[in-house]
C-alpha positions in Angstrom: -6.3 41.9 -7.8 -5.3 40.1 -4.6 -8.7 40.2 -3.3 -10.0 38.4 -6.2 -8.1 35.4 -5.6 -10.0 32.5 -3.7 -8.9 30.9 -0.4 -7.5 27.4 -0.3 -10.6 25.8 1.0 -12.3 27.5 -2.0 -10.1 25.8 -4.0 -10.2 22.6 -2.5 -13.6 22.3 -3.0 -13.3 23.5 -6.6 -10.8 21.0 -7.4 -12.6 18.0 -6.0 -15.6 19.2 -7.6 -14.0 19.2 -11.1 -11.9 16.4 -10.7 -15.3 14.3 -9.9 -17.5 16.2 -11.9 -19.9 15.2 -9.2 -20.8 17.6 -6.2 -22.2 14.6 -3.9 -18.6 12.7 -4.2 -16.9 15.8 -3.8 -18.7 16.9 -0.9 -18.0 13.1 0.8 -14.2 14.0 -0.1 -14.0 17.6 1.7 -16.2 16.6 4.3 -19.3 19.1 3.2 -23.4 18.5 2.1 -23.7 18.6 -1.6 -25.4 21.5 -1.2 -22.8 23.4 0.6 -20.8 22.3 -2.1 -23.0 24.1 -4.8 -23.3 26.8 -2.8 -19.1 27.2 -2.5 -18.8 27.1 -6.4 -21.3 29.5 -7.1 -20.0 31.8 -4.4 -16.8 31.1 -6.0 -18.1 31.9 -9.7 -19.4 35.2 -8.4 -16.2 35.9 -6.9 -14.1 35.3 -10.4 -17.0 36.7 -12.4 -16.3 33.3 -14.5 -18.9 30.2 -15.2 -16.5 27.2 -14.0 -19.5 24.5 -14.7 -22.3 23.7 -17.3 -24.9 22.6 -14.9 -27.7 20.2 -16.1 -30.3 18.1 -14.4 -28.2 14.9 -14.7 -24.5 16.1 -14.7 -22.0 18.7 -14.9 -19.3 19.9 -17.4 -16.2 22.2 -16.5 -16.3 25.1 -18.8 -13.5 26.4 -21.1 -12.9 28.9 -17.7 -13.0 26.0 -15.5 -10.5 23.7 -17.0 -8.1 26.2 -17.0 -9.0 27.1 -13.2 -8.7 23.4 -12.6 -5.4 22.7 -13.9 -4.0 26.1 -11.9 -5.7 24.9 -8.8 -4.3 21.1 -9.1 -0.6 22.9 -9.5 -1.0 25.4 -6.5 -2.9 23.0 -3.9 0.3 20.7 -5.1 2.9 23.2 -4.3 1.2 24.3 -1.2 1.3 20.9 0.1 4.5 19.8 -0.7 6.1 23.2 1.0 3.7 22.4 3.9 5.5 19.4 4.4 8.8 20.4 3.7 8.2 23.1 6.2 7.2 20.4 8.8 10.4 18.0 8.4 12.1 21.9 9.2 10.3 22.3 12.1 10.6 18.8 13.4 14.5 19.4 12.9 16.1 16.2 14.3 12.8 14.5 15.6 12.1 11.0 14.7 12.1 9.7 11.2 9.3 9.2 9.5 8.5 5.7 7.4 5.6 5.1 5.6 4.9 1.4 5.0 2.0 -1.1 5.0 0.2 -2.5 8.1 1.4 -6.1 6.7 4.8 -5.0 6.7 5.1 -2.9 10.1 3.0 -5.5 12.0 4.7 -9.3 10.5 8.4 -7.9 9.4 9.5 -4.9 11.1 7.8 -4.4 14.2 9.6 -8.0 15.6 12.8 -6.7 14.7 12.6 -3.3 15.9 14.3 -3.9 19.3 17.6 -4.7 17.0 17.3 -1.4 15.7 17.1 0.1 18.7 20.5 -1.8 20.2 22.4 -1.2 16.7 21.3 2.6 16.4 20.2 3.4 20.0 20.2 7.5 19.2 17.9 6.5 16.2 13.9 7.2 16.3 11.3 6.2 14.1 7.1 7.6 14.1 5.1 5.6 11.4 2.7 6.4 8.6 0.8 3.2 8.3 -0.6 2.9 5.3 -1.1 1.0 1.7 -1.7 4.3 -0.3 1.9 5.9 -2.3 2.8 8.5 -0.4 4.4 11.7 -1.6 8.0 12.3 0.1 7.8 16.2 0.2 3.4 16.5 0.7 3.2 14.1 3.0 6.4 14.9 5.0 7.8 11.2 4.4 11.5 10.5 5.4 11.7 6.8 3.6 9.3 4.0 2.6 8.7 0.4 2.3 6.7 -0.1 -0.9 5.8 -2.9 -2.7 6.3 -2.3 -6.7 8.3 -3.6 -10.1 10.7 -1.2 -9.4 9.4 1.6 -11.0 10.1 4.7 -8.3 11.4 7.0 -10.8 13.5 9.6 -9.8 13.6 7.9 -6.0 16.3 6.0 -4.8 15.5 2.6 -4.5 17.1 -0.7 -3.0 15.5 -4.0 -2.5 14.7 -5.5 0.9 13.5 -8.8 -0.7 11.2 -10.2 -3.3 8.6 -12.6 -1.6 8.5 -16.6 -1.4 5.0 -17.8 -1.9 3.9 -21.0 0.2 1.1 -23.2 1.6 0.1 -23.0 4.9 -2.6 -24.1 7.5 -3.5 -24.0 10.9 -2.6 -27.2 12.9 -6.2 -27.1 13.3 -7.4 -28.1 10.0 -4.9 -31.1 10.0 -6.6 -34.6 10.9 -4.4 -37.5 12.3 -6.8 -39.9 10.1 -6.3 -38.1 7.3 -2.7 -36.8 7.1 -1.3 -34.5 4.1 1.3 -36.6 2.6 1.6 -35.3 -0.9 -0.1 -32.2 -2.7 -2.9 -33.7 -4.5 -4.4 -34.8 -0.7 -5.2 -31.2 -0.7 -7.7 -32.2 -3.3 -8.6 -35.5 -2.1 -9.2 -33.9 1.1 -11.5 -31.1 -0.7 -10.1 -28.7 1.7 -10.8 -24.9 0.9 -8.0 -23.4 -0.8 -7.5 -19.5 -0.6 -5.2 -16.8 -2.4 -4.7 -13.4 -3.0 -6.0 -12.4 -6.6 -3.8 -9.6 -8.2 -3.6 -8.6 -11.8 -1.4 -5.7 -13.3 -1.5 -6.1 -16.8 -0.5 -9.6 -17.8 1.4 -10.3 -14.3 -0.6 -12.1 -11.7 0.0 -12.3 -8.0 1.1 -16.2 -7.5 -2.2 -18.3 -7.0 -3.3 -22.3 -6.7 -3.0 -22.9 -10.3 1.0 -21.3 -10.5 1.5 -23.8 -7.0 -0.3 -26.4 -8.2 1.7 -26.8 -11.2 5.0 -26.1 -9.4 4.1 -29.6 -7.6 3.2 -31.3 -10.8 -0.4 -31.3 -10.8 -1.6 -30.2 -14.4 -5.4 -31.0 -14.0 -5.9 -28.5 -11.5 -9.8 -26.7 -11.1 -9.1 -23.8 -9.7 -13.2 -22.9 -9.8 -13.7 -23.8 -6.1 -10.6 -21.4 -4.7 -11.5 -18.8 -2.7 -10.0 -15.0 -3.7 -8.9 -12.1 -1.6 -7.7 -8.8 -2.4 -5.6 -8.9 0.6 -2.9 -11.2 1.8 -4.1 -10.3 5.2 -7.1 -11.8 4.4 -5.4 -14.8 3.1 -3.3 -15.4 6.2 -6.3 -14.9 8.8 -8.4 -17.3 6.9 -5.9 -19.8 7.4 -5.1 -19.0 10.9 -8.8 -19.5 11.8 -8.7 -23.0 10.2 -11.0 -21.9 7.1 -8.7 -22.6 4.8 -5.2 -23.3 3.1 -3.8 -20.3 2.2 -1.2 -19.1 -0.3 1.0 -16.7 1.8 4.5 -14.5 1.5 7.1 -17.0 3.4 8.6 -13.8 5.0 5.6 -12.1 6.6 5.0 -15.3 8.4 7.6 -15.8 10.5 6.5 -15.5 13.6 3.2 -17.5 13.2 5.5 -20.3 11.7 7.7 -20.1 15.0 4.7 -20.0 17.5 3.1 -22.6 15.8 0.1 -20.9 14.6 0.5 -21.7 10.8 2.2 -25.0 9.5 3.8 -24.9 6.1 2.7 -27.9 4.3 5.1 -29.3 1.7 8.6 -27.9 0.0 7.3 -25.9 -2.9 7.4 -22.1 -3.4 6.3 -20.0 -6.0 8.4 -17.0 -6.6 6.8 -13.5 -7.6 7.0 -12.3 -11.1 10.2 -11.0 -12.1 10.8 -7.7 -10.8 8.5 -7.3 -7.8 9.9 -7.0 -4.7 9.6 -4.9 -1.2 11.8 -2.0 -1.6 13.1 0.6 0.6 12.9 3.9 -0.9 13.9 7.8 -0.4 13.7 11.2 -2.1 17.8 12.2 -3.7 17.6 15.5 -1.7 17.7 12.8 1.7 21.1 11.3 0.2 23.2 13.8 2.4 21.2 12.8 5.9 23.3 10.2 7.7 19.6 9.2 9.9 18.4 7.9 6.8 21.4 6.5 5.4 21.7 4.4 8.7 18.1 3.7 8.4 18.0 2.2 5.1 21.2 0.0 5.6 20.0 -1.4 8.6 16.7 -2.5 6.8 18.5 -3.9 3.9 21.2 -5.8 6.7 17.9 -7.0 8.2 16.2 -8.2 5.2 19.4 -10.3 4.2 19.8 -11.9 7.9 18.8 -15.1 8.3 15.6 -16.2 9.8 15.8 -16.5 13.9 
């Protein structure tokens, strides 16, 4: 019986093909050619003695047997991945804690603060998983994470670091002595390019220029010429380059403001929608890990710390 069980490589290929219902997209995911994926699926069908896909000239569909095997493959591969993550954690023992966070938080919030962590906890060391992907604590061997969300980390220990405040910023090079910006409406009179993040989750939107202008008391604002980006890093870069006035997260541009690369315009700020914040998160299985608690508490203390 054991001899009929497929190997993990074949299961991964099958799982990708079953999820995408497309051999080309599955091939891109697993690093094979579409022909190699097709060959592995046919070989798996021959090995098991069952038909897994119904093929026609334009599409493929799972058979009932294929759907059953796909459910089992997802569960089995997930179990193996989580076990491997736990095994790696055991193998590294007292090695560096692994912290998962986005590139923006890493470079603009945490990195400038690391010397203070080293001073406060010289016995601790960290390694970083820098990614915007939502990591699985077991499968990806992660000890802690900093995530931006609405507090939906079900089953995890979560504490709020900070809810960002959105402010208007620009490069000093964008300001002209002959046409200073004295009031928010001057942004419109000067015809400056205005950039912001375009993001929506249900009815919730990222603070944008219409909201900022409303906070400034400008009700007749036309946002049709605004420049939208999916990533706040692009908004900040456009402002740094002198191409636009951007709406940025105040807590993530401290160094740019302190060093004069960016200037904040006007005393107007738009808060994030209720509940949305950066949080430090870990699995409940790490409750008794003193090192995890030390890093978490230090991160929370830093978030409460007044700007330098």
